[in-house]
FIMI-970691 format. One record per residue: x, y, z of N, C-alpha, C in turn. Coordinates in Angstrom, 1 decimal. Example, Ala and Ser with C-alpha at 12.3 -4.5 7.8 and 13.67 -1.06 7.14 Angstrom:
       nu       nv       nw      cau      cav      caw       cu       cv       cw
     13.2     -5.7      7.8     12.3     -4.5      7.8     13.2     -3.3      7.8
     12.8     -2.2      7.1     13.7     -1.1      7.1     12.9      0.0      7.9
END
This chain:
       nu       nv       nw      cau      cav      caw       cu       cv       cw
     21.0    -99.1    -17.1     21.8   -100.5    -16.4     20.2   -101.6    -16.6
     20.6   -102.8    -16.6     20.1   -104.0    -16.9     19.8   -104.6    -15.6
     18.9   -105.2    -15.1     19.0   -106.4    -14.2     18.1   -107.1    -14.4
     18.7   -108.7    -14.0     17.8   -109.7    -14.4     18.0   -110.3    -13.1
     17.2   -111.3    -13.2     16.8   -112.0    -11.8     16.2   -113.4    -12.0
     16.5   -114.2    -12.1     16.4   -116.0    -12.2     15.4   -116.5    -11.0
     14.7   -117.3    -11.6     14.1   -118.1    -10.2     13.5   -119.5    -11.0
     12.9   -120.5    -10.0     12.5   -121.4    -10.5     13.1   -122.9    -10.4
     14.7   -122.5    -10.0     15.4   -123.7     -9.9     15.0   -124.4     -8.7
     15.7   -125.8     -8.4     15.5   -126.6     -7.3     15.7   -127.8     -7.6
     15.5   -128.5     -6.7     15.8   -130.3     -6.4     14.8   -131.4     -7.4
     15.2   -132.0     -8.5     14.0   -132.2     -9.0     14.8   -134.2     -9.6
     13.8   -135.2     -9.3     14.2   -136.4     -9.9     15.1   -136.2    -11.8
     15.5   -137.2    -12.0     15.6   -137.3    -13.5     14.4   -137.8    -14.1
     14.4   -136.9    -15.4     12.7   -137.6    -16.1     11.8   -136.3    -15.4
     12.1   -135.8    -14.6     11.4   -134.4    -14.2     11.3   -133.3    -15.0
     10.6   -132.3    -14.3     10.4   -131.1    -14.9     10.7   -129.9    -14.5
     11.1   -128.6    -14.7     11.5   -127.5    -14.0     11.3   -126.2    -14.9
     10.5   -125.3    -14.6     10.0   -124.2    -15.6     10.8   -122.8    -14.8
     12.1   -121.9    -15.3     12.5   -121.2    -15.2     12.4   -119.8    -15.4
     12.2   -118.7    -14.7     11.8   -117.7    -15.5     12.9   -116.4    -15.0
     13.0   -115.4    -15.6     14.1   -114.3    -16.0     13.2   -112.8    -15.9
     13.3   -112.0    -14.6     12.6   -111.1    -14.9     13.8   -109.8    -15.4
     13.2   -109.2    -16.0     14.1   -108.4    -16.9     13.8   -106.7    -16.5
     14.8   -105.8    -16.0     14.3   -104.3    -15.5     15.5   -103.3    -16.0
     14.9   -102.3    -16.2     15.6   -101.2    -16.4     15.9   -100.7    -17.9
     15.6   -101.4    -18.7     15.3   -101.0    -20.0     14.0   -102.3    -20.7
     13.5   -101.8    -21.8     12.8   -101.7    -22.7     12.9   -103.4    -23.1
     12.4   -104.4    -22.9     12.7   -105.8    -22.7     12.9   -106.3    -24.3
     11.7   -105.4    -25.0     11.5   -106.2    -26.1     13.2   -105.9    -27.2
     13.8   -104.9    -26.6     14.9   -104.3    -27.5     16.3   -105.4    -27.3
     15.7   -106.6    -26.4     16.9   -107.2    -26.0     16.7   -108.9    -26.6
     17.7   -109.5    -27.0     17.6   -110.6    -27.3     18.1   -111.6    -25.9
     17.6   -113.0    -25.6     17.5   -113.6    -24.4     18.7   -114.8    -24.3
     19.2   -115.1    -23.5     19.7   -116.6    -23.2     19.7   -117.1    -22.2
     19.8   -118.4    -22.2     20.1   -118.8    -20.9     21.2   -119.7    -21.1
     22.3   -120.1    -20.0     23.5   -120.7    -20.0     23.7   -121.1    -18.7
     24.3   -122.2    -18.1     24.6   -123.0    -17.1     25.9   -123.2    -17.0
     26.4   -123.4    -15.6     27.4   -123.8    -15.2     27.7   -124.5    -14.1
     28.3   -126.0    -14.8     28.4   -127.0    -13.7     29.9   -127.1    -12.9
     29.7   -127.3    -11.6     31.0   -127.8    -11.0     32.4   -127.9    -11.4
     33.2   -127.0    -11.7     34.4   -127.4    -12.1     34.4   -126.9    -13.3
     33.2   -126.7    -14.4     33.1   -126.5    -15.7     33.2   -125.2    -15.8
     33.4   -124.8    -17.4     32.8   -123.8    -17.7     31.4   -123.3    -18.2
     30.8   -121.9    -18.3     29.9   -121.9    -18.5     29.4   -122.0    -19.7
     28.6   -122.6    -19.8     27.6   -123.1    -21.6     27.1   -122.6    -22.1
     26.6   -122.5    -22.8     25.0   -122.1    -23.7     24.3   -123.2    -23.8
     23.1   -122.8    -23.4     21.5   -123.6    -23.2     20.8   -123.3    -24.3
     20.6   -121.9    -24.6     19.5   -121.6    -25.2     19.3   -120.1    -25.5
     18.7   -119.6    -26.8     18.8   -118.5    -27.0     17.6   -117.8    -27.5
     17.0   -116.8    -27.6     15.7   -116.6    -28.3     15.6   -114.6    -29.0
     15.3   -115.0    -29.9     15.4   -113.3    -30.7     14.3   -112.0    -29.7
     14.7   -111.3    -30.5     14.1   -110.2    -29.5     12.1   -110.5    -29.9
     12.2   -110.6    -30.9     10.4   -110.6    -31.5     10.1   -112.2    -30.7
     11.1   -113.2    -30.1     10.5   -114.2    -29.6     10.2   -115.2    -31.0
     10.7   -115.1    -32.4     10.0   -115.9    -33.3     11.2   -116.8    -33.7
     12.5   -116.3    -33.2     13.5   -117.3    -33.5     14.4   -118.1    -32.5
     14.6   -119.4    -32.4     15.1   -120.1    -31.2     16.5   -120.8    -31.8
     17.1   -121.3    -30.5     18.0   -121.6    -30.7     18.6   -122.6    -29.3
     19.1   -123.6    -29.5     19.4   -124.6    -28.6     20.7   -125.6    -28.9
     21.4   -125.6    -27.5     22.4   -126.8    -27.6     21.9   -127.7    -28.1
     23.2   -128.4    -28.2     22.3   -129.9    -29.1     21.9   -130.8    -27.9
     22.6   -130.6    -26.8     22.4   -131.2    -25.5     21.1   -131.0    -25.0
     20.3   -130.2    -25.0     19.3   -130.0    -24.3     18.0   -129.7    -25.7
     18.5   -129.9    -26.9     16.9   -130.1    -27.8     16.3   -131.2    -27.9
     14.8   -130.8    -28.0     14.1   -131.8    -28.1     13.4   -132.0    -26.4
     14.3   -131.3    -25.7     13.2   -131.1    -24.0     13.6   -130.1    -23.8
     14.0   -129.4    -23.6     14.2   -127.6    -23.0     13.7   -126.5    -24.3
     12.6   -125.9    -23.9     12.1   -124.9    -24.7     12.3   -123.3    -24.1
     12.5   -122.7    -24.7     12.9   -121.2    -24.6     11.7   -120.2    -24.9
     10.9   -119.7    -24.2      9.7   -118.3    -24.6     10.3   -117.2    -23.7
      9.6   -116.5    -24.3      9.4   -114.7    -23.8      8.1   -114.4    -23.8
      7.9   -113.4    -22.6      6.7   -112.6    -22.7      7.0   -111.2    -22.5
      7.4   -110.3    -23.6      7.7   -109.0    -24.0      6.8   -108.3    -23.4
      5.4   -108.6    -23.0      4.4   -107.7    -22.2      4.9   -107.8    -20.5
      5.5   -109.1    -20.0      5.2   -109.1    -18.5      7.1   -109.1    -18.4
      7.8   -108.5    -19.5      9.7   -108.4    -19.1      9.8   -109.7    -18.3
      9.4   -110.7    -18.9     10.2   -112.2    -18.4     10.3   -113.1    -20.1
     11.4   -113.4    -19.2     11.7   -115.1    -20.2     11.4   -115.9    -19.6
     11.8   -117.2    -20.3     11.3   -118.7    -19.5     12.3   -119.9    -20.2
     12.6   -120.7    -19.3     13.0   -121.8    -20.3     12.2   -123.1    -19.4
     11.7   -123.8    -19.9     10.9   -124.9    -20.0     11.8   -126.4    -20.3
     12.2   -126.8    -18.4     13.0   -127.8    -19.0     12.6   -129.4    -18.5
     12.1   -130.3    -19.8     11.4   -131.3    -19.5     12.2   -132.4    -19.7
     12.1   -133.4    -18.8     12.8   -135.0    -19.5     14.4   -134.7    -18.8
     14.3   -134.1    -17.5     15.9   -133.7    -17.2     16.5   -134.8    -16.6
     18.0   -134.4    -17.0     18.9   -135.6    -16.5     20.0   -134.8    -16.0
     20.5   -136.0    -14.9     21.7   -135.3    -14.0     22.9   -134.6    -14.1
     22.8   -134.8    -16.0     23.9   -133.8    -16.1     23.5   -132.2    -16.4
     22.1   -132.2    -16.8     21.7   -130.7    -16.6     21.9   -130.2    -15.4
     22.7   -130.8    -14.0     23.0   -130.2    -13.0     23.6   -128.7    -13.4
     23.4   -127.8    -12.5     24.0   -126.3    -12.5     23.4   -125.3    -12.6
     24.2   -124.3    -12.2     23.9   -123.0    -12.1     23.3   -122.4    -13.3
     22.2   -122.4    -13.7     21.4   -121.6    -15.0     21.4   -119.9    -14.5
     22.3   -119.2    -15.7     22.0   -118.0    -15.7     21.0   -117.1    -16.4
     20.4   -116.5    -16.8     20.1   -115.6    -17.9     20.9   -114.7    -18.5
     20.9   -114.6    -19.5     21.8   -112.8    -20.1     21.2   -112.1    -21.3
     21.0   -111.3    -21.7     20.2   -110.3    -22.5     21.8   -109.5    -22.8
     21.3   -109.3    -24.4     22.2   -108.3    -25.3     21.2   -107.9    -26.3
     21.6   -106.7    -26.8     20.5   -106.2    -27.6     21.2   -106.9    -29.3
     22.1   -107.2    -29.0     22.6   -108.0    -30.5     22.4   -109.7    -30.2
     22.0   -110.7    -31.1     21.6   -112.1    -30.1     22.6   -112.5    -30.8
     23.8   -112.2    -31.3     24.9   -112.9    -31.6     26.4   -112.5    -30.6
     26.0   -111.8    -29.8     26.6   -111.3    -28.7     26.5   -112.1    -27.4
     25.2   -113.2    -27.7     24.5   -114.1    -26.7     25.7   -114.9    -26.2
     26.9   -114.7    -25.6     28.2   -115.8    -25.6     28.8   -115.6    -24.2
     29.5   -116.7    -23.5     30.3   -116.6    -22.3     31.2   -115.1    -22.6
     31.5   -114.5    -21.6     32.4   -113.4    -21.8     32.1   -111.9    -23.0
     31.0   -112.2    -23.3     30.5   -111.2    -24.5     29.6   -110.7    -24.0
     28.5   -111.1    -23.7     27.2   -110.9    -23.5     27.3   -109.8    -22.3
     26.4   -108.3    -22.2     26.8   -107.2    -21.7     26.3   -107.7    -20.3
     24.8   -108.3    -20.3     23.9   -108.6    -19.1     23.7   -109.8    -18.6
     23.9   -110.5    -17.1     23.7   -111.5    -16.4     23.0   -111.5    -15.2
     22.1   -112.3    -15.1     21.6   -112.6    -13.8     22.6   -113.1    -13.3
     22.2   -113.4    -11.7     23.3   -113.9    -10.7     23.2   -115.7    -10.4
     22.1   -116.1    -11.1     21.9   -117.9    -11.3     21.0   -118.0    -10.3
     20.5   -119.3    -10.9     19.5   -120.1    -10.5     20.1   -121.8     -9.8
     20.0   -122.4     -8.7     20.4   -123.7     -9.0     19.9   -124.6     -9.3
     19.9   -125.5    -10.4     19.2   -126.7    -10.7     20.1   -128.0    -10.3
     19.4   -129.0     -9.6     20.0   -130.4     -9.4     18.9   -131.5     -9.7
     19.8   -132.2    -10.6     18.8   -133.5    -10.7     19.3   -135.1    -10.3
     18.7   -135.5     -9.5     19.0   -136.6     -9.0     18.6   -137.5     -9.8
     20.0   -138.9     -9.7     19.6   -140.0    -10.6     18.6   -141.0     -9.8
END
């Protein structure tokens, strides 16, 4: 069983920054690709970013490209999402997810989810 716990969410003004963390326990973290997803009120959960097991490959949704940076520290069993130049439309609950297969990092398919952390960006 893999457990994921997010932290770092909060309230920030537009243009500000937040750094989310996701601590993974229960299995060898380096065996899992990791991703971040978000869900705004009344909307479906959407992909934000993903990172390969080694950390060498990263992927981003067009809406966050150039503003968000995904990273991981396998020695600390922790993944991160650095969010800069935040916009009100970035508001939502951010969830981290893990799966042994990078291509499975999709809502409804991925094996393991965290409980989420709220990010609110005020205009």
